[in-house]
N, C-alpha and C positions, 0 to 999 in steps of 0.2 A: 611110437605112440604119442598122440597129442593130448594136451590138457589145457583147457581154457578156464580161467577163474578171475576173481576180482579181489583186491585188497579192501581193508575196512574203509579206506577213504575214496574208493572208486577207481583206483589205478587198475588197468587191465593187465592180466598176466597170461602169457601164452608159453607153453612148455612142450618141448619135444624130447622124449627120452630115446637115446641111442646107446644100446647096451654094449655094442662091440667096440666102442672107443674108450679111451682112458682120460679124456679131457672134457671140458664143458665151457661154453661161452655164454656169458650173461650180458645183455644189452639193455640199457635204459633209453628208450626212443621217445623223444619229446616232439609232438606234432607242432613244431615251431621252427622257423628259419627266417631268412632275410625277406621272405614274402610278407611277413608281418611287420616290417619296418617301413619307415619313411626316410626322406633325405636327411632329416635332422638327426635321427638316431641310427642311421645306417651302419651296420657292423656290430650292433649291440648283442645280437644273438651269438655271434662268433666270440665276442668279448667275454660273455658269460661262460661260454664253454671253457675258455682259458682260466677264468677266475675260480672255477670249481677245483682246479688243481693247485691253487695258490695257498692252501692252508685252511684247516678247520679248527674248531675248539679242542680237538683231540690230537691232531696230527699237523706237523709242519709240512711244507711242500715236499721236502726230502723224505719224510716218513711216509707220505702217500705213495711216492714212487717206490720206496724200499719195501713197503708192505706187499707189493705184487712182485717186484724184482726178486726178493729174497725167497720166493716160492717158485721161481722159474716161470712166472706168468707174464702176460702182456696186459697193459692198461693204456687205453687211448680214447680219443673222441674225435668227432668231426661234425661240422655244421654244413648243411646244404641249403638249397633254396626254400625247402618246405619242412625239413626235419633236422633235429640235432640228435646225435647218438653218442652215448658214453658206454664203453664196453670193457670187459675183462675176459681174458681167456686163460684158464688155469687147469691144472690136473684136477680130476673129479673130487679128490679128498679135500681140496683147498677152496671149494666153492663158498663155504661159509665166510672165509676171509674176504673173498671178492665182494660178496654181498655187504659185509660190514664196511668195507672201504668205500664202496659206491654210496651206500646209505649215509655214511659220514659226510661225504662230499655234498650230497643233496641237502641234508638237514642242517649241517653245521659249518658251512663255508663262511669265512669271516668277511670277505670283501673289504679288506683294510685299505684305507686311502692311499697309503704308501705303496701297497702292492698294485693298486689300480694304476698309479702313475708310472710305476716301473713297467707294467704290462703294456701300457700305451706304446712305449718305446719298442717292445718286442713286436707288437702287431704292426706298427708303422714300418719296421724293417721287413716284416712278412709281406706287406703291400709293395714295398720297393722291390723285393725279390720277384714277386708276381709280375710287376710291370716290366721287369727285365727278362721275362720269359714270353717272347712274342707268340709262341704256339698256344699259350694260355690266354694272353691278352687279346688275341683276335676273337676269341669266343665272347669276351666281355664286350667288345665292340659290336659283335653280332647281337648280343642281348640288348645293348643300348638301342639299336635301331628296330629290332623286332618287337620289343616290349616297351617301347617308348611311352611314358606317361603312366606306367603301372609299376608296382613294387618288384615285379620280376626283372626289371631292368637294373635294379640295384646290385652292386657287387657284394658277395657274401662277406668279404673282409671289411667292407666299408671304405671310406675315403680318408685322406689325410685330415681334412677338416672335421668330419663327423667323429672320428676317433679321438681327436684332441678335445672335443667338446663333451665327451662322456664323463660322468661323475658317479659317485657312489649312490646318490639318491635315485638317479634314473636307472642305474643298473638293478638295484633292489626292487624298484617299482616294476620294471619290465619282467624281472625274474619271477616275482610272485603272481603277476597277472597272466603270464604266458606259460609258466610251468605249472599248469593247473592239473590236478589228478585226472580229470576227465580226458586230458590230452596227452597222457603218458601211458606207455606200454612197457612192461618188463617182459623181455623175451629171453628164454633160456633153451639152449640145445646142447645135448651131450649126455653124459652118464651121471644121474643123480636120482634122489628119491623125491618125487613131487610133493608128498605130504609134508616131509621135513622142510623142504624148500619154501613152501607157502607160509609155514610158521615163521621162518627166518625173514622172509620178505615182509610180512606184517610187522614184525618187530622193528625192521629197519626202514620201511617205506610206508607202513600203514597209517601213520599220522602226519605224513609230509604234506604241508600246505593245506591242511583240512579246514582252515578257518576262512580262507579267502576263496570265494567262489566266482569272482568276476571273470567272465570270459574275455579272451583277447578280442581286439577290434577285428571286424570283418573286412578283409582286404580283397574281396572278390572283384574281378574286373571283367569287362568285355574286351577281348583282344581283337583288334582290327589290323589286318595285315595288308601291306601295300609293298611297292617296289622302292627300295632305297639302297644307296651305296655309301659307305662311310669307311674311312681309314685313318690310321696314324702313320705318319711318315717317320721312320727311324733309320738311322745310318747303320744298318745291319746287312749282312751278305745275302741272307735268304728272305724271300717274300713269303709271308704266311697269309693264306687267303681262305676264306670260309664262305660257302653258300648256305643260306638258311631258308627253309621252306616250312610252311605250316604243317605240323604233324597231328597227332591225336593225343587225347588225355590218357591218364594212366589206368583207366578202367575200360577203355575202348575195346570192343571185340575185334578191332582191326590191328591190334598190336602184333599178334603172331603172324598174320599175313605180311605185314610190313617188315618184320624181322626176317621172314623167309626171303622176301624180295631183296632186302638189304644185303644178305649174304651173297647174292648173285651180282648185285649192282656195285657195291663198294665196301662191303663189310668184312672182307677176308682177302688173303693173299691170292686166292684163285678167282677173285671177283673181276668183273669186266673192267672197272676203272683201273685197278692195280695192274692187271695183265696188259691192257692196251697202253696206258699212259706211262707207267714205270717200266715194265718189263720189255714191251715191244718197242717203245720209242725213247726211253731213258730221259724223259723230260722232268721228272720229279724224284725226290728221295722218298717222300711220304705222301700217300693219298689214301683216304678212307672216308667212309660215311657211317653215320649212326643215328639212332632215334633217341631223343630225350623226351620224357613224358612228365607232366605235372598234373595237379588235380583238375585243372580246367582247360588245359591246352597242351601243346607239345611242339617240338621242333625237329625236323629232319634236316641234318646238316652234312655238308660235304667239305672236307678239309684237305688242303694241299700245301706242302712246303716246296718251293721251287726257286729257280733263278728268275729275277724280275723280268729278264728279257724273254722268258718263255710264257709269260702270263696269257697272252692272247691265244697262242697255240693250245695251251692246256685248257683254257675255258671253252674254246671251240670244240675240243674233244669231249669235254664233260657234257656240253650241250648236245652233242651228237649222240652220246650214250643215253642221255635222258630221252631224247626223241625216239631212239631205237627201242628203249624199254616201253615207252607208251604205245608205239605203233605195232611192234611185233611181239611184245611181251617176252615170255620165256618158254623153253621147251619142257616137255614132261620129264625128261631126264634131268634137266637143271632143277626142276621142282623137287624131284626125289632126292637128289644129292644135297640140296640146300636144307631140306627138312632133316635129313640124317645128321648133317653138320650142326644144325641148331640144337637138335636133341643131344648130341654128343657134348657140345659145349655146355649145355644146361646141366647135364648129369655130372660132368667133371667139376663144374663150378659149385655144385651142391655137396661135394665130398667133404668139405670142412664144416666144423661146428659154427664158425662165424657166419658163413653164407646161409646156413639153415636158420640160425637165430634171426638174421636180418630179413630174410625173405618171409619168415613167419610173421614178423612184426608188420611188414608192409602189407601182407595179406589181411591182417586184422584191421589195419588203418583203412584200407581201400574197400574191403568187402565185409568186414566184421565177422569173418570166418577164415578158416585155413583153406587156402587153395593148394591142394597136395601136388607133389611132383607128378603123380600119375595123371591128374587132371590137366596139368600144363602140357605134358607130353601128348595127351589125347587132342588138345587144341592144336598143337603143331601138326599132328597127323591129319587133322581134318582140313587143313589148308589146301585149296584147289586152285586151278588156273583161273576160275571166275573170280576168286578172292584177289588174286594178284592183279587182274585187270581192274578191279574196283579200286584197290588201294593205290595203284599207280596213278590213277586220275586224281586221287586225293592229295598225294604228297608231291607230285610233279606238276603242280599248278603254277604257271609262270606269274600269275597275278599276286602270289605271296612270296616270290623269290627276292631275297635280299643278299647283298654281297658286303662282306667286311674284310679288311686287309690290314696288315701291319708289316712295314718294311720300307725300303728305299725305292720309291717308285718315281721314275722320271716321267716328264710329260703327263702328270697325274690326271689333269682334266681331260686330255685327249684320250688317255687309256679308258677313263670312266665312260666317255661317250661311246667308245667302241664296245665296251662290255654291255652297255645298254642295248646296243644294236644286236649283239650276239644273242642275247636272251630275250630280245623283243620286250624290254621292260618299259613300263609307263612311268619313268622317272621324270622329275622336273629339275630345274636349276637349283632347287634347295640342296641337292646333293653336292653342290660346290662347297658348302660349308662343312669342312672336315673338323674332326675332333682335334 
């Protein structure tokens, strides 16, 4: 059963009671991420996420961790492009403790200068770790070229320079401007009493930041896609390559048709890309495709990890599969199987209280109402061959095709020219300037 409410300061609350479980997950979702940053303060959203664990007026960092560890629970957080989420998963009888800890972190975090300086070192090492992970780094390169000139191109972690320049003043200023009650959702899923929980939430969050009503800056952009190729040459054994195409935003009616198509094209082990390029030809270890959606845009990406010597063969095969999908589409049997696969994955993914908590929060953010699992399954069932034909033209548009790579690529400029020809891209010599 769902309950939607508001706290005294305007924070939205969405609750789903699940009587047959013995646990509960509470999430505090802030409608703020790296999209609200600029190059000067890049990484500040993620930095604030870290600082809320660094001690409050009532608890040391160790006591924050022990408060949840000692009751066998989990406490964590993550920052994305558009949202930040703090969450705790505990046994149902311990929900008041989780609410108290999270409320303490939001209301009473100290942001001590010495802690800020120490945390800079932690985050700089996190950036180093990320840059040593080519399968992650290649997606950052793709963001650079697809979202150039907009805040979506900025890395969530920030850069070495931007992190070093962060101080207590701009952390607190950003925190109170962007952690506005109107942009916060408390989402709870599991076994609990809604009436009792609302009282606890008002006690712990109902007066949070209720004196500052300034809205964060508006970072809306018009996204203009063209053809670009960009890479980072690294002395590593495997070449990591990513194709990015314009997708759809996170409220588009085309999301479920694209997800159905994606299962068939490259989103599963039985997909055409995986079966043809890995299983039949043995040219890659990893190959997959997926859809990423944002408030005002989206990206459909294809990723492969391969031997650099195989790049042209693999890209020729990917292009062949794209053309085949656009020309001959899919069969009725493929459509049926893909929809069943998508529904099964969705239902299995919603078995846990964390998934229910986060999906309910996203639904409120996007639609200001709960989109139930039943509604989502019905949308998947309604996908037909005409939908697949329509969305294949949207996402497989060569005019929005971009290529990013990380690895040791010999004869780099010659390879790039051949890739331009394979995909019939309208690139210019600007692509000679690599990161």
